[in-house]
PDB file of the backbone (N, CA, C, O) and the ligand in Angstrom, with CONECT records:
HET     ZN  A 101       1
ATOM      1  N   UNK A   1     132.757 106.060  68.716  1.00  0.00           N
ATOM      2  CA  UNK A   1     131.455 105.811  69.358  1.00  0.00           C
ATOM      3  C   UNK A   1     130.464 106.896  68.931  1.00  0.00           C
ATOM      4  O   UNK A   1     130.762 108.085  69.041  1.00  0.00           O
ATOM      5  N   UNK A   2     129.311 106.500  68.453  1.00  0.00           N
ATOM      6  CA  UNK A   2     128.383 107.542  68.001  1.00  0.00           C
ATOM      7  C   UNK A   2     127.532 108.068  69.154  1.00  0.00           C
ATOM      8  O   UNK A   2     127.443 107.450  70.215  1.00  0.00           O
ATOM      9  N   UNK A   3     126.927 109.193  68.925  1.00  0.00           N
ATOM     10  CA  UNK A   3     126.226 109.953  69.956  1.00  0.00           C
ATOM     11  C   UNK A   3     125.039 109.207  70.568  1.00  0.00           C
ATOM     12  O   UNK A   3     124.800 109.280  71.774  1.00  0.00           O
ATOM     13  N   UNK A   4     124.293 108.482  69.710  1.00  0.00           N
ATOM     14  CA  UNK A   4     123.091 107.815  70.237  1.00  0.00           C
ATOM     15  C   UNK A   4     123.458 106.747  71.272  1.00  0.00           C
ATOM     16  O   UNK A   4     122.713 106.496  72.220  1.00  0.00           O
ATOM     17  N   UNK A   5     124.633 106.122  71.065  1.00  0.00           N
ATOM     18  CA  UNK A   5     125.077 105.119  72.023  1.00  0.00           C
ATOM     19  C   UNK A   5     125.247 105.754  73.401  1.00  0.00           C
ATOM     20  O   UNK A   5     124.771 105.220  74.402  1.00  0.00           O
ATOM     21  N   UNK A   6     125.930 106.902  73.441  1.00  0.00           N
ATOM     22  CA  UNK A   6     126.176 107.566  74.728  1.00  0.00           C
ATOM     23  C   UNK A   6     124.889 108.091  75.341  1.00  0.00           C
ATOM     24  O   UNK A   6     124.716 108.072  76.559  1.00  0.00           O
ATOM     25  N   UNK A   7     123.987 108.561  74.483  1.00  0.00           N
ATOM     26  CA  UNK A   7     122.701 109.039  75.009  1.00  0.00           C
ATOM     27  C   UNK A   7     121.934 107.900  75.682  1.00  0.00           C
ATOM     28  O   UNK A   7     121.296 108.094  76.717  1.00  0.00           O
ATOM     29  N   UNK A   8     122.005 106.708  75.080  1.00  0.00           N
ATOM     30  CA  UNK A   8     121.271 105.599  75.690  1.00  0.00           C
ATOM     31  C   UNK A   8     121.944 105.154  76.986  1.00  0.00           C
ATOM     32  O   UNK A   8     121.270 104.731  77.924  1.00  0.00           O
ATOM     33  N   UNK A   9     123.289 105.251  77.038  1.00  0.00           N
ATOM     34  CA  UNK A   9     124.006 104.910  78.281  1.00  0.00           C
ATOM     35  C   UNK A   9     123.590 105.889  79.381  1.00  0.00           C
ATOM     36  O   UNK A   9     123.283 105.481  80.502  1.00  0.00           O
ATOM     37  N   UNK A  10     123.583 107.185  79.049  1.00  0.00           N
ATOM     38  CA  UNK A  10     123.188 108.199  80.034  1.00  0.00           C
ATOM     39  C   UNK A  10     121.740 107.975  80.482  1.00  0.00           C
ATOM     40  O   UNK A  10     121.413 108.097  81.663  1.00  0.00           O
ATOM     41  N   UNK A  11     120.890 107.648  79.520  1.00  0.00           N
ATOM     42  CA  UNK A  11     119.484 107.373  79.834  1.00  0.00           C
ATOM     43  C   UNK A  11     119.337 106.217  80.806  1.00  0.00           C
ATOM     44  O   UNK A  11     118.532 106.276  81.735  1.00  0.00           O
ATOM     45  N   UNK A  12     120.123 105.159  80.590  1.00  0.00           N
ATOM     46  CA  UNK A  12     120.055 103.988  81.476  1.00  0.00           C
ATOM     47  C   UNK A  12     120.536 104.328  82.879  1.00  0.00           C
ATOM     48  O   UNK A  12     119.946 103.888  83.866  1.00  0.00           O
ATOM     49  N   UNK A  13     121.609 105.114  82.969  1.00  0.00           N
ATOM     50  CA  UNK A  13     122.137 105.514  84.275  1.00  0.00           C
ATOM     51  C   UNK A  13     121.102 106.363  85.005  1.00  0.00           C
ATOM     52  O   UNK A  13     120.860 106.171  86.197  1.00  0.00           O
ATOM     53  N   UNK A  14     120.497 107.301  84.285  1.00  0.00           N
ATOM     54  CA  UNK A  14     119.464 108.149  84.887  1.00  0.00           C
ATOM     55  C   UNK A  14     118.285 107.319  85.371  1.00  0.00           C
ATOM     56  O   UNK A  14     117.760 107.550  86.460  1.00  0.00           O
ATOM     57  N   UNK A  15     117.873 106.357  84.560  1.00  0.00           N
ATOM     58  CA  UNK A  15     116.748 105.504  84.929  1.00  0.00           C
ATOM     59  C   UNK A  15     117.088 104.702  86.182  1.00  0.00           C
ATOM     60  O   UNK A  15     116.249 104.537  87.068  1.00  0.00           O
ATOM     61  N   UNK A  16     118.328 104.203  86.252  1.00  0.00           N
ATOM     62  CA  UNK A  16     118.746 103.428  87.418  1.00  0.00           C
ATOM     63  C   UNK A  16     118.716 104.304  88.674  1.00  0.00           C
ATOM     64  O   UNK A  16     118.294 103.862  89.742  1.00  0.00           O
ATOM     65  N   UNK A  17     119.173 105.561  88.527  1.00  0.00           N
ATOM     66  CA  UNK A  17     119.157 106.490  89.666  1.00  0.00           C
ATOM     67  C   UNK A  17     117.724 106.767  90.117  1.00  0.00           C
ATOM     68  O   UNK A  17     117.434 106.785  91.313  1.00  0.00           O
ATOM     69  N   UNK A  18     116.849 106.978  89.170  1.00  0.00           N
ATOM     70  CA  UNK A  18     115.447 107.265  89.513  1.00  0.00           C
ATOM     71  C   UNK A  18     114.798 106.069  90.205  1.00  0.00           C
ATOM     72  O   UNK A  18     114.063 106.221  91.180  1.00  0.00           O
ATOM     73  N   UNK A  19     115.087 104.874  89.679  1.00  0.00           N
ATOM     74  CA  UNK A  19     114.515 103.665  90.287  1.00  0.00           C
ATOM     75  C   UNK A  19     115.035 103.517  91.718  1.00  0.00           C
ATOM     76  O   UNK A  19     114.269 103.212  92.632  1.00  0.00           O
ATOM     77  N   UNK A  20     116.352 103.738  91.910  1.00  0.00           N
ATOM     78  CA  UNK A  20     116.921 103.645  93.255  1.00  0.00           C
ATOM     79  C   UNK A  20     116.246 104.676  94.168  1.00  0.00           C
ATOM     80  O   UNK A  20     115.860 104.365  95.295  1.00  0.00           O
ATOM     81  N   UNK A  21     116.113 105.905  93.664  1.00  0.00           N
ATOM     82  CA  UNK A  21     115.568 106.987  94.478  1.00  0.00           C
ATOM     83  C   UNK A  21     114.145 106.680  94.948  1.00  0.00           C
ATOM     84  O   UNK A  21     113.811 106.888  96.114  1.00  0.00           O
ATOM     85  N   UNK A  22     113.317 106.187  94.034  1.00  0.00           N
ATOM     86  CA  UNK A  22     111.916 105.988  94.407  1.00  0.00           C
ATOM     87  C   UNK A  22     111.642 104.640  95.073  1.00  0.00           C
ATOM     88  O   UNK A  22     110.749 104.534  95.913  1.00  0.00           O
ATOM     89  N   UNK A  23     112.409 103.606  94.701  1.00  0.00           N
ATOM     90  CA  UNK A  23     112.136 102.278  95.272  1.00  0.00           C
ATOM     91  C   UNK A  23     112.968 102.044  96.540  1.00  0.00           C
ATOM     92  O   UNK A  23     112.417 101.684  97.580  1.00  0.00           O
ATOM     93  N   UNK A  24     114.282 102.245  96.460  1.00  0.00           N
ATOM     94  CA  UNK A  24     115.131 101.916  97.616  1.00  0.00           C
ATOM     95  C   UNK A  24     115.145 103.043  98.640  1.00  0.00           C
ATOM     96  O   UNK A  24     114.994 102.794  99.836  1.00  0.00           O
ATOM     97  N   UNK A  25     115.325 104.286  98.183  1.00  0.00           N
ATOM     98  CA  UNK A  25     115.405 105.411  99.116  1.00  0.00           C
ATOM     99  C   UNK A  25     114.004 105.813  99.562  1.00  0.00           C
ATOM    100  O   UNK A  25     113.762 105.997 100.755  1.00  0.00           O
ATOM    101  N   UNK A  26     113.099 105.948  98.633  1.00  0.00           N
ATOM    102  CA  UNK A  26     111.700 106.289  98.889  1.00  0.00           C
ATOM    103  C   UNK A  26     111.533 107.554  99.743  1.00  0.00           C
ATOM    104  O   UNK A  26     111.464 107.465 100.969  1.00  0.00           O
ATOM    105  N   UNK A  27     111.467 108.727  99.106  1.00  0.00           N
ATOM    106  CA  UNK A  27     111.414 109.988  99.853  1.00  0.00           C
ATOM    107  C   UNK A  27     110.269 110.075 100.855  1.00  0.00           C
ATOM    108  O   UNK A  27     110.391 110.744 101.881  1.00  0.00           O
ATOM    109  N   UNK A  28     109.161 109.403 100.563  1.00  0.00           N
ATOM    110  CA  UNK A  28     108.007 109.467 101.486  1.00  0.00           C
ATOM    111  C   UNK A  28     108.308 108.678 102.753  1.00  0.00           C
ATOM    112  O   UNK A  28     108.020 109.127 103.862  1.00  0.00           O
ATOM    113  N   UNK A  29     108.895 107.486 102.571  1.00  0.00           N
ATOM    114  CA  UNK A  29     109.253 106.667 103.733  1.00  0.00           C
ATOM    115  C   UNK A  29     110.340 107.361 104.543  1.00  0.00           C
ATOM    116  O   UNK A  29     110.344 107.312 105.773  1.00  0.00           O
ATOM    117  N   UNK A  30     111.272 108.015 103.826  1.00  0.00           N
ATOM    118  CA  UNK A  30     112.360 108.737 104.487  1.00  0.00           C
ATOM    119  C   UNK A  30     111.805 109.826 105.398  1.00  0.00           C
ATOM    120  O   UNK A  30     112.261 109.994 106.529  1.00  0.00           O
ATOM    121  N   UNK A  31     110.815 110.566 104.894  1.00  0.00           N
ATOM    122  CA  UNK A  31     110.213 111.654 105.641  1.00  0.00           C
ATOM    123  C   UNK A  31     109.502 111.118 106.900  1.00  0.00           C
ATOM    124  O   UNK A  31     109.603 111.690 107.986  1.00  0.00           O
ATOM    125  N   UNK A  32     108.794 110.021 106.714  1.00  0.00           N
ATOM    126  CA  UNK A  32     108.081 109.408 107.832  1.00  0.00           C
ATOM    127  C   UNK A  32     109.067 108.918 108.890  1.00  0.00           C
ATOM    128  O   UNK A  32     108.843 109.059 110.092  1.00  0.00           O
ATOM    129  N   UNK A  33     110.173 108.335 108.398  1.00  0.00           N
ATOM    130  CA  UNK A  33     111.199 107.805 109.299  1.00  0.00           C
ATOM    131  C   UNK A  33     111.861 108.932 110.087  1.00  0.00           C
ATOM    132  O   UNK A  33     112.156 108.778 111.272  1.00  0.00           O
ATOM    133  N   UNK A  34     112.093 110.077 109.417  1.00  0.00           N
ATOM    134  CA  UNK A  34     112.740 111.202 110.086  1.00  0.00           C
ATOM    135  C   UNK A  34     111.858 111.804 111.170  1.00  0.00           C
ATOM    136  O   UNK A  34     112.356 112.505 112.051  1.00  0.00           O
ATOM    137  N   UNK A  35     110.565 111.542 111.118  1.00  0.00           N
ATOM    138  CA  UNK A  35     109.671 112.071 112.135  1.00  0.00           C
ATOM    139  C   UNK A  35     109.734 111.258 113.432  1.00  0.00           C
ATOM    140  O   UNK A  35     109.287 111.719 114.483  1.00  0.00           O
ATOM    141  N   UNK A  36     110.287 110.056 113.349  1.00  0.00           N
ATOM    142  CA  UNK A  36     110.459 109.256 114.565  1.00  0.00           C
ATOM    143  C   UNK A  36     111.594 109.874 115.389  1.00  0.00           C
ATOM    144  O   UNK A  36     112.565 110.378 114.823  1.00  0.00           O
ATOM    145  N   UNK A  37     111.477 109.837 116.719  1.00  0.00           N
ATOM    146  CA  UNK A  37     112.596 110.364 117.519  1.00  0.00           C
ATOM    147  C   UNK A  37     113.769 109.392 117.507  1.00  0.00           C
ATOM    148  O   UNK A  37     113.592 108.209 117.216  1.00  0.00           O
ATOM    149  N   UNK A  38     114.956 109.880 117.821  1.00  0.00           N
ATOM    150  CA  UNK A  38     116.083 108.976 118.033  1.00  0.00           C
ATOM    151  C   UNK A  38     115.920 108.384 119.433  1.00  0.00           C
ATOM    152  O   UNK A  38     115.075 108.838 120.205  1.00  0.00           O
ATOM    153  N   UNK A  39     116.715 107.383 119.758  1.00  0.00           N
ATOM    154  CA  UNK A  39     116.604 106.749 121.083  1.00  0.00           C
ATOM    155  C   UNK A  39     116.826 107.789 122.186  1.00  0.00           C
ATOM    156  O   UNK A  39     116.121 107.792 123.195  1.00  0.00           O
ATOM    157  N   UNK A  40     117.809 108.670 121.984  1.00  0.00           N
ATOM    158  CA  UNK A  40     118.123 109.706 122.975  1.00  0.00           C
ATOM    159  C   UNK A  40     116.918 110.639 123.166  1.00  0.00           C
ATOM    160  O   UNK A  40     116.542 110.956 124.295  1.00  0.00           O
ATOM    161  N   UNK A  41     116.326 111.068 122.060  1.00  0.00           N
ATOM    162  CA  UNK A  41     115.155 111.954 122.131  1.00  0.00           C
ATOM    163  C   UNK A  41     113.979 111.242 122.789  1.00  0.00           C
ATOM    164  O   UNK A  41     113.241 111.824 123.585  1.00  0.00           O
ATOM    165  N   UNK A  42     113.825 109.977 122.439  1.00  0.00           N
ATOM    166  CA  UNK A  42     112.726 109.192 122.989  1.00  0.00           C
ATOM    167  C   UNK A  42     112.850 109.084 124.506  1.00  0.00           C
ATOM    168  O   UNK A  42     111.868 109.232 125.233  1.00  0.00           O
ATOM    169  N   UNK A  43     114.077 108.824 124.974  1.00  0.00           N
ATOM    170  CA  UNK A  43     114.291 108.703 126.420  1.00  0.00           C
ATOM    171  C   UNK A  43     114.097 110.031 127.132  1.00  0.00           C
ATOM    172  O   UNK A  43     113.717 110.060 128.303  1.00  0.00           O
ATOM    173  N   UNK A  44     114.359 111.151 126.422  1.00  0.00           N
ATOM    174  CA  UNK A  44     114.135 112.464 127.016  1.00  0.00           C
ATOM    175  C   UNK A  44     112.649 112.812 127.066  1.00  0.00           C
ATOM    176  O   UNK A  44     112.172 113.429 128.019  1.00  0.00           O
ATOM    177  N   UNK A  45     111.928 112.403 126.019  1.00  0.00           N
ATOM    178  CA  UNK A  45     110.495 112.704 125.945  1.00  0.00           C
ATOM    179  C   UNK A  45     109.689 111.839 126.913  1.00  0.00           C
ATOM    180  O   UNK A  45     108.670 112.272 127.450  1.00  0.00           O
ATOM    181  N   UNK A  46     110.163 110.606 127.125  1.00  0.00           N
ATOM    182  CA  UNK A  46     109.432 109.676 127.998  1.00  0.00           C
ATOM    183  C   UNK A  46     110.333 109.211 129.136  1.00  0.00           C
ATOM    184  O   UNK A  46     110.714 108.041 129.181  1.00  0.00           O
ATOM    185  N   UNK A  47     110.679 110.107 130.053  1.00  0.00           N
ATOM    186  CA  UNK A  47     111.610 109.721 131.132  1.00  0.00           C
ATOM    187  C   UNK A  47     111.087 108.572 131.991  1.00  0.00           C
ATOM    188  O   UNK A  47     111.873 107.818 132.565  1.00  0.00           O
ATOM    189  N   UNK A  48     109.775 108.435 132.080  1.00  0.00           N
ATOM    190  CA  UNK A  48     109.194 107.350 132.877  1.00  0.00           C
ATOM    191  C   UNK A  48     109.363 105.991 132.203  1.00  0.00           C
ATOM    192  O   UNK A  48     109.095 104.961 132.822  1.00  0.00           O
ATOM    193  N   UNK A  49     109.802 105.973 130.947  1.00  0.00           N
ATOM    194  CA  UNK A  49     110.027 104.710 130.245  1.00  0.00           C
ATOM    195  C   UNK A  49     111.480 104.259 130.362  1.00  0.00           C
ATOM    196  O   UNK A  49     111.822 103.158 129.931  1.00  0.00           O
ATOM    197  N   UNK A  50     112.341 105.103 130.942  1.00  0.00           N
ATOM    198  CA  UNK A  50     113.747 104.743 131.080  1.00  0.00           C
ATOM    199  C   UNK A  50     113.911 103.861 132.303  1.00  0.00           C
ATOM    200  O   UNK A  50     113.624 104.276 133.426  1.00  0.00           O
ATOM    201  N   UNK A  51     114.375 102.639 132.076  1.00  0.00           N
ATOM    202  CA  UNK A  51     114.576 101.696 133.184  1.00  0.00           C
ATOM    203  C   UNK A  51     116.018 101.241 133.144  1.00  0.00           C
ATOM    204  O   UNK A  51     116.330 100.172 132.620  1.00  0.00           O
ATOM    205  N   UNK A  52     116.900 102.063 133.702  1.00  0.00           N
ATOM    206  CA  UNK A  52     118.333 101.758 133.638  1.00  0.00           C
ATOM    207  C   UNK A  52     118.794 101.833 132.201  1.00  0.00           C
ATOM    208  O   UNK A  52     118.610 102.853 131.537  1.00  0.00           O
ATOM    209  N   UNK A  53     119.401 100.744 131.710  1.00  0.00           N
ATOM    210  CA  UNK A  53     119.849 100.709 130.321  1.00  0.00           C
ATOM    211  C   UNK A  53     118.705 100.390 129.375  1.00  0.00           C
ATOM    212  O   UNK A  53     118.803 100.630 128.171  1.00  0.00           O
ATOM    213  N   UNK A  54     117.618  99.849 129.918  1.00  0.00           N
ATOM    214  CA  UNK A  54     116.473  99.481 129.084  1.00  0.00           C
ATOM    215  C   UNK A  54     115.565 100.677 128.850  1.00  0.00           C
ATOM    216  O   UNK A  54     115.498 101.594 129.669  1.00  0.00           O
ATOM    217  N   UNK A  55     114.877 100.655 127.739  1.00  0.00           N
ATOM    218  CA  UNK A  55     113.882 101.670 127.453  1.00  0.00           C
ATOM    219  C   UNK A  55     112.574 100.948 127.177  1.00  0.00           C
ATOM    220  O   UNK A  55     112.496 100.108 126.282  1.00  0.00           O
ATOM    221  N   UNK A  56     111.562 101.276 127.940  1.00  0.00           N
ATOM    222  CA  UNK A  56     110.279 100.590 127.786  1.00  0.00           C
ATOM    223  C   UNK A  56     109.417 101.305 126.744  1.00  0.00           C
ATOM    224  O   UNK A  56     109.634 102.473 126.424  1.00  0.00           O
ATOM    225  N   UNK A  57     108.450 100.579 126.236  1.00  0.00           N
ATOM    226  CA  UNK A  57     107.480 101.152 125.302  1.00  0.00           C
ATOM    227  C   UNK A  57     106.582 102.115 126.080  1.00  0.00           C
ATOM    228  O   UNK A  57     106.084 101.773 127.153  1.00  0.00           O
ATOM    229  N   UNK A  58     106.377 103.318 125.541  1.00  0.00           N
ATOM    230  CA  UNK A  58     105.563 104.301 126.265  1.00  0.00           C
ATOM    231  C   UNK A  58     104.067 104.002 126.117  1.00  0.00           C
ATOM    232  O   UNK A  58     103.242 104.636 126.774  1.00  0.00           O
ATOM    233  N   UNK A  59     103.717 103.043 125.261  1.00  0.00           N
ATOM    234  CA  UNK A  59     102.306 102.707 125.058  1.00  0.00           C
ATOM    235  C   UNK A  59     101.859 101.594 125.997  1.00  0.00           C
ATOM    236  O   UNK A  59     100.790 101.680 126.602  1.00  0.00           O
ATOM    237  N   UNK A  60     102.686 100.537 126.122  1.00  0.00           N
ATOM    238  CA  UNK A  60     102.261  99.387 126.923  1.00  0.00           C
ATOM    239  C   UNK A  60     103.239  99.031 128.028  1.00  0.00           C
ATOM    240  O   UNK A  60     102.927  98.183 128.864  1.00  0.00           O
ATOM    241  N   UNK A  61     104.424  99.656 128.059  1.00  0.00           N
ATOM    242  CA  UNK A  61     105.381  99.399 129.134  1.00  0.00           C
ATOM    243  C   UNK A  61     106.288  98.202 128.903  1.00  0.00           C
ATOM    244  O   UNK A  61     107.109  97.878 129.761  1.00  0.00           O
ATOM    245  N   UNK A  62     106.156  97.539 127.757  1.00  0.00           N
ATOM    246  CA  UNK A  62     106.993  96.376 127.472  1.00  0.00           C
ATOM    247  C   UNK A  62     108.425  96.812 127.164  1.00  0.00           C
ATOM    248  O   UNK A  62     108.643  97.865 126.565  1.00  0.00           O
ATOM    249  N   UNK A  63     109.400  95.996 127.575  1.00  0.00           N
ATOM    250  CA  UNK A  63     110.796  96.318 127.251  1.00  0.00           C
ATOM    251  C   UNK A  63     111.321  95.425 126.130  1.00  0.00           C
ATOM    252  O   UNK A  63     112.516  95.431 125.834  1.00  0.00           O
ATOM    253  N   UNK A  64     110.424  94.658 125.508  1.00  0.00           N
ATOM    254  CA  UNK A  64     110.838  93.805 124.391  1.00  0.00           C
ATOM    255  C   UNK A  64     110.592  94.537 123.084  1.00  0.00           C
ATOM    256  O   UNK A  64     109.465  94.932 122.785  1.00  0.00           O
ATOM    257  N   UNK A  65     111.656  94.715 122.307  1.00  0.00           N
ATOM    258  CA  UNK A  65     111.518  95.445 121.056  1.00  0.00           C
ATOM    259  C   UNK A  65     112.095  94.677 119.881  1.00  0.00           C
ATOM    260  O   UNK A  65     112.898  93.759 120.046  1.00  0.00           O
ATOM    261  N   UNK A  66     111.675  95.066 118.715  1.00  0.00           N
ATOM    262  CA  UNK A  66     112.178  94.493 117.476  1.00  0.00           C
ATOM    263  C   UNK A  66     112.861  95.587 116.672  1.00  0.00           C
ATOM    264  O   UNK A  66     112.348  96.700 116.550  1.00  0.00           O
ATOM    265  N   UNK A  67     114.032  95.254 116.122  1.00  0.00           N
ATOM    266  CA  UNK A  67     114.758  96.195 115.280  1.00  0.00           C
ATOM    267  C   UNK A  67     114.481  95.788 113.835  1.00  0.00           C
ATOM    268  O   UNK A  67     114.907  94.721 113.393  1.00  0.00           O
ATOM    269  N   UNK A  68     113.771  96.635 113.107  1.00  0.00           N
ATOM    270  CA  UNK A  68     113.426  96.284 111.727  1.00  0.00           C
ATOM    271  C   UNK A  68     113.895  97.366 110.764  1.00  0.00           C
ATOM    272  O   UNK A  68     114.057  98.526 111.144  1.00  0.00           O
ATOM    273  N   UNK A  69     114.110  96.974 109.520  1.00  0.00           N
ATOM    274  CA  UNK A  69     114.473  97.931 108.491  1.00  0.00           C
ATOM    275  C   UNK A  69     113.230  98.696 108.061  1.00  0.00           C
ATOM    276  O   UNK A  69     112.113  98.188 108.166  1.00  0.00           O
ATOM    277  N   UNK A  70     113.425  99.914 107.580  1.00  0.00           N
ATOM    278  CA  UNK A  70     112.277 100.736 107.210  1.00  0.00           C
ATOM    279  C   UNK A  70     111.474 100.124 106.069  1.00  0.00           C
ATOM    280  O   UNK A  70     110.263  99.944 106.193  1.00  0.00           O
ATOM    281  N   UNK A  71     112.134  99.801 104.959  1.00  0.00           N
ATOM    282  CA  UNK A  71     111.420  99.261 103.803  1.00  0.00           C
ATOM    283  C   UNK A  71     111.701  97.789 103.577  1.00  0.00           C
ATOM    284  O   UNK A  71     110.816  97.041 103.161  1.00  0.00           O
ATOM    285  N   UNK A  72     112.924  97.370 103.846  1.00  0.00           N
ATOM    286  CA  UNK A  72     113.245  95.954 103.745  1.00  0.00           C
ATOM    287  C   UNK A  72     114.210  95.595 104.861  1.00  0.00           C
ATOM    288  O   UNK A  72     114.735  96.468 105.553  1.00  0.00           O
ATOM    289  N   UNK A  73     114.434  94.311 105.024  1.00  0.00           N
ATOM    290  CA  UNK A  73     115.225  93.812 106.137  1.00  0.00           C
ATOM    291  C   UNK A  73     116.607  94.458 106.197  1.00  0.00           C
ATOM    292  O   UNK A  73     117.119  94.740 107.281  1.00  0.00           O
ATOM    293  N   UNK A  74     117.212  94.692 105.027  1.00  0.00           N
ATOM    294  CA  UNK A  74     118.582  95.190 104.988  1.00  0.00           C
ATOM    295  C   UNK A  74     118.659  96.714 104.936  1.00  0.00           C
ATOM    296  O   UNK A  74     119.746  97.263 104.760  1.00  0.00           O
ATOM    297  N   UNK A  75     117.539  97.402 105.084  1.00  0.00           N
ATOM    298  CA  UNK A  75     117.531  98.867 105.002  1.00  0.00           C
ATOM    299  C   UNK A  75     118.470  99.467 106.050  1.00  0.00           C
ATOM    300  O   UNK A  75     118.490  99.012 107.194  1.00  0.00           O
ATOM    301  N   UNK A  76     119.256 100.497 105.664  1.00  0.00           N
ATOM    302  CA  UNK A  76     120.154 101.145 106.624  1.00  0.00           C
ATOM    303  C   UNK A  76     119.381 102.027 107.592  1.00  0.00           C
ATOM    304  O   UNK A  76     119.904 102.426 108.632  1.00  0.00           O
ATOM    305  N   UNK A  77     118.127 102.330 107.244  1.00  0.00           N
ATOM    306  CA  UNK A  77     117.282 103.112 108.147  1.00  0.00           C
ATOM    307  C   UNK A  77     116.524 102.129 109.037  1.00  0.00           C
ATOM    308  O   UNK A  77     115.594 101.461 108.583  1.00  0.00           O
ATOM    309  N   UNK A  78     116.922 102.047 110.290  1.00  0.00           N
ATOM    310  CA  UNK A  78     116.328 101.079 111.204  1.00  0.00           C
ATOM    311  C   UNK A  78     115.264 101.758 112.057  1.00  0.00           C
ATOM    312  O   UNK A  78     115.369 102.945 112.366  1.00  0.00           O
ATOM    313  N   UNK A  79     114.260 101.012 112.428  1.00  0.00           N
ATOM    314  CA  UNK A  79     113.300 101.536 113.385  1.00  0.00           C
ATOM    315  C   UNK A  79     113.029 100.450 114.418  1.00  0.00           C
ATOM    316  O   UNK A  79     113.013  99.259 114.106  1.00  0.00           O
ATOM    317  N   UNK A  80     112.820 100.881 115.631  1.00  0.00           N
ATOM    318  CA  UNK A  80     112.554  99.940 116.704  1.00  0.00           C
ATOM    319  C   UNK A  80     111.064  99.952 116.980  1.00  0.00           C
ATOM    320  O   UNK A  80     110.481 101.001 117.257  1.00  0.00           O
ATOM    321  N   UNK A  81     110.460  98.795 116.905  1.00  0.00           N
ATOM    322  CA  UNK A  81     109.035  98.697 117.202  1.00  0.00           C
ATOM    323  C   UNK A  81     108.836  97.826 118.442  1.00  0.00           C
ATOM    324  O   UNK A  81     109.651  96.954 118.742  1.00  0.00           O
ATOM    325  N   UNK A  82     107.742  98.078 119.152  1.00  0.00           N
ATOM    326  CA  UNK A  82     107.431  97.320 120.357  1.00  0.00           C
ATOM    327  C   UNK A  82     106.975  95.921 119.947  1.00  0.00           C
ATOM    328  O   UNK A  82     106.122  95.765 119.074  1.00  0.00           O
ATOM    329  N   UNK A  83     107.560  94.903 120.594  1.00  0.00           N
ATOM    330  CA  UNK A  83     107.214  93.529 120.261  1.00  0.00           C
ATOM    331  C   UNK A  83     105.772  93.200 120.669  1.00  0.00           C
ATOM    332  O   UNK A  83     105.119  92.341 120.076  1.00  0.00           O
ATOM    333  N   UNK A  84     105.302  93.902 121.686  1.00  0.00           N
ATOM    334  CA  UNK A  84     103.985  93.587 122.212  1.00  0.00           C
ATOM    335  C   UNK A  84     102.856  94.336 121.492  1.00  0.00           C
ATOM    336  O   UNK A  84     101.914  93.711 121.002  1.00  0.00           O
ATOM    337  N   UNK A  85     102.946  95.671 121.425  1.00  0.00           N
ATOM    338  CA  UNK A  85     101.827  96.434 120.849  1.00  0.00           C
ATOM    339  C   UNK A  85     102.104  96.908 119.424  1.00  0.00           C
ATOM    340  O   UNK A  85     101.236  97.506 118.789  1.00  0.00           O
ATOM    341  N   UNK A  86     103.315  96.643 118.919  1.00  0.00           N
ATOM    342  CA  UNK A  86     103.702  96.934 117.530  1.00  0.00           C
ATOM    343  C   UNK A  86     103.736  98.427 117.187  1.00  0.00           C
ATOM    344  O   UNK A  86     103.727  98.788 116.010  1.00  0.00           O
ATOM    345  N   UNK A  87     103.773  99.290 118.197  1.00  0.00           N
ATOM    346  CA  UNK A  87     103.927 100.709 117.920  1.00  0.00           C
ATOM    347  C   UNK A  87     105.379 100.993 117.542  1.00  0.00           C
ATOM    348  O   UNK A  87     106.297 100.347 118.047  1.00  0.00           O
ATOM    349  N   UNK A  88     105.579 101.964 116.648  1.00  0.00           N
ATOM    350  CA  UNK A  88     106.933 102.362 116.277  1.00  0.00           C
ATOM    351  C   UNK A  88     107.460 103.285 117.369  1.00  0.00           C
ATOM    352  O   UNK A  88     106.781 104.239 117.747  1.00  0.00           O
ATOM    353  N   UNK A  89     108.656 103.019 117.879  1.00  0.00           N
ATOM    354  CA  UNK A  89     109.151 103.766 119.032  1.00  0.00           C
ATOM    355  C   UNK A  89     110.228 104.785 118.670  1.00  0.00           C
ATOM    356  O   UNK A  89     110.059 105.977 118.929  1.00  0.00           O
ATOM    357  N   UNK A  90     111.328 104.334 118.079  1.00  0.00           N
ATOM    358  CA  UNK A  90     112.393 105.265 117.712  1.00  0.00           C
ATOM    359  C   UNK A  90     113.134 104.747 116.499  1.00  0.00           C
ATOM    360  O   UNK A  90     112.955 103.610 116.063  1.00  0.00           O
ATOM    361  N   UNK A  91     113.981 105.628 115.966  1.00  0.00           N
ATOM    362  CA  UNK A  91     114.735 105.275 114.752  1.00  0.00           C
ATOM    363  C   UNK A  91     116.220 105.170 115.053  1.00  0.00           C
ATOM    364  O   UNK A  91     116.727 105.763 116.006  1.00  0.00           O
ATOM    365  N   UNK A  92     116.891 104.416 114.232  1.00  0.00           N
ATOM    366  CA  UNK A  92     118.334 104.270 114.330  1.00  0.00           C
ATOM    367  C   UNK A  92     118.898 104.185 112.929  1.00  0.00           C
ATOM    368  O   UNK A  92     118.190 103.864 111.975  1.00  0.00           O
ATOM    369  N   UNK A  93     120.183 104.477 112.817  1.00  0.00           N
ATOM    370  CA  UNK A  93     120.828 104.413 111.508  1.00  0.00           C
ATOM    371  C   UNK A  93     121.923 103.373 111.580  1.00  0.00           C
ATOM    372  O   UNK A  93     122.706 103.354 112.530  1.00  0.00           O
ATOM    373  N   UNK A  94     121.986 102.497 110.571  1.00  0.00           N
ATOM    374  CA  UNK A  94     123.069 101.529 110.510  1.00  0.00           C
ATOM    375  C   UNK A  94     124.366 102.257 110.235  1.00  0.00           C
ATOM    376  O   UNK A  94     124.402 103.145 109.383  1.00  0.00           O
ATOM    377  N   UNK A  95     125.428 101.904 110.930  1.00  0.00           N
ATOM    378  CA  UNK A  95     126.722 102.576 110.727  1.00  0.00           C
ATOM    379  C   UNK A  95     127.397 102.026 109.479  1.00  0.00           C
ATOM    380  O   UNK A  95     128.496 102.458 109.130  1.00  0.00           O
TER     381      UNK A  95
HETATM  382 ZN    ZN A 101     104.194  98.596 123.419  1.00  0.00          ZN2+
END
C-alpha cells in the first residue's frame, strides 16, 4: 500500500470527525445547553414551581412540557420546554 493512499484515508477520517464535531456535537449548542439547569437544580431554584412530582413552568405556571432534542429529534442532549409559553426550562441527558 503506498503512502498517498493512507494519507487520503487519514484525511477522510479527520474530515468525518470534524463534520461530526461541528454538525452533530456543535460546541456552541453544547455550551448553551450546559447553561440550562438540570431538573434537580431547577426545582431548587424555583421551589414555588414544585407541585408534588410535577414541576411547573416558572414563567407561566403550566405543568405541560415537551421533551425535545437539542439539535435534532434523536439528540442525546434533551431539553424540556414549556408547552404553553415555549420557554426552555431544564436539560436532561439520554441514558
Ligand atoms: Zn411556561
